[in-house]
C-alpha positions as CSV (number, residue, x, y, z in Angstrom):
1,X,132.1,120.5,81.2
2,X,130.6,123.2,78.9
3,X,128.3,122.1,76.0
4,X,130.1,120.2,73.2
5,X,128.9,121.7,69.9
6,X,128.8,120.4,66.4
7,X,131.8,121.7,64.4
8,X,134.0,122.1,67.4
9,X,137.4,120.5,67.8
10,X,138.4,118.9,71.0
11,X,141.4,116.8,72.3
12,X,140.2,113.3,72.9
13,X,141.8,110.1,74.2
14,X,141.1,107.5,71.5
15,X,142.9,104.6,73.2
16,X,142.4,101.6,73.3
17,X,142.1,100.9,69.6
18,X,142.3,98.0,67.2
19,X,143.9,97.6,63.8
20,X,144.2,100.8,61.7
21,X,142.0,103.0,63.9
22,X,143.5,106.4,64.9
23,X,145.0,106.1,68.4
24,X,146.2,108.2,71.3
25,X,145.5,111.7,72.4
26,X,144.5,113.7,69.3
27,X,142.1,116.3,68.1
28,X,138.7,115.2,66.9
29,X,136.0,117.1,65.0
30,X,132.5,116.8,66.5
31,X,129.9,115.8,63.9
32,X,126.9,115.0,66.0
33,X,124.2,117.6,66.6
34,X,124.1,119.6,69.8
35,X,121.0,117.9,71.2
36,X,122.6,114.5,70.8
37,X,125.8,115.7,72.4
38,X,123.9,117.0,75.4
39,X,121.7,114.0,76.0
40,X,123.5,110.9,75.0
41,X,126.8,111.1,76.9
42,X,128.6,110.4,73.6
43,X,129.6,112.4,70.5
44,X,130.1,111.3,67.0
45,X,133.5,112.6,65.9
46,X,136.2,112.3,63.2
47,X,139.9,112.0,64.0
48,X,142.3,114.7,63.0
49,X,146.0,114.3,62.1
50,X,148.9,116.6,61.6
51,X,150.7,114.1,59.4
52,X,150.5,115.0,55.7
53,X,148.0,112.9,54.0
54,X,148.6,111.4,50.5
55,X,144.9,110.6,50.0
56,X,142.8,113.6,49.2
57,X,139.1,114.3,49.4
58,X,136.8,112.4,50.3
59,X,139.2,110.4,52.5
60,X,140.8,113.5,54.1
61,X,140.3,117.3,54.1
62,X,142.9,119.9,55.0
63,X,141.7,122.2,57.7
64,X,142.0,125.9,57.0
65,X,145.1,127.7,58.3
66,X,144.6,128.9,61.9
67,X,142.0,126.3,62.7
68,X,144.6,124.4,64.8
69,X,148.2,125.5,65.7
70,X,149.7,122.9,63.2
71,X,148.7,122.1,59.7
72,X,146.1,119.4,60.1
73,X,143.8,117.1,58.1
74,X,140.4,115.6,59.1
75,X,140.4,111.9,58.4
76,X,136.9,111.6,57.0
77,X,137.0,107.8,57.0
78,X,137.9,107.7,60.7
79,X,134.4,108.3,62.3
80,X,133.8,107.1,65.9
81,X,131.2,107.4,68.6
82,X,133.1,108.2,71.8
83,X,132.1,108.9,75.4
84,X,132.2,112.5,76.5
85,X,134.5,111.1,79.2
86,X,137.2,110.8,76.5
87,X,136.8,114.5,75.6
88,X,139.3,117.0,76.9
89,X,140.1,120.6,76.2
90,X,138.5,122.5,73.3
91,X,141.1,123.1,70.5
92,X,139.2,125.1,67.9
93,X,136.3,124.9,65.4
94,X,135.5,124.7,61.7
95,X,133.1,127.0,59.9
96,X,129.8,125.8,58.5
97,X,131.1,125.7,55.0
98,X,134.0,123.4,55.9
99,X,131.7,121.3,58.0
100,X,129.3,120.9,55.1
101,X,132.2,119.8,52.9
102,X,133.4,117.2,55.5
103,X,129.8,115.8,55.8
104,X,129.6,115.7,52.0
105,X,132.8,113.6,51.9
106,X,131.4,111.2,54.5
107,X,128.2,110.8,52.4
108,X,130.4,110.1,49.3
109,X,132.2,107.3,51.3
110,X,129.0,105.6,52.5
111,X,126.8,106.0,49.5
């Protein structure tokens, strides 16, 4: 598999899950830095959904048009460390400005 880079979006199999975790095959946004991704065998990622989200920032953030084929939202509160074995095909990427806003939303949730 090619290098998995921060800010890229990949399809990932998130099953099995518990409770209200995001499940199934869905896109995820990679948050962890490139060195961690290369060496750990895991990535830290946020789930993405195509279902309209009533909660706004900092719980979710709409991805810019064209980022994915469908209108989609990053679920900032749905952060997971997943094995690279769960990672499938690359689906897109976000720019550094959007990534910074997503990280800012996460910091707001955990501060």
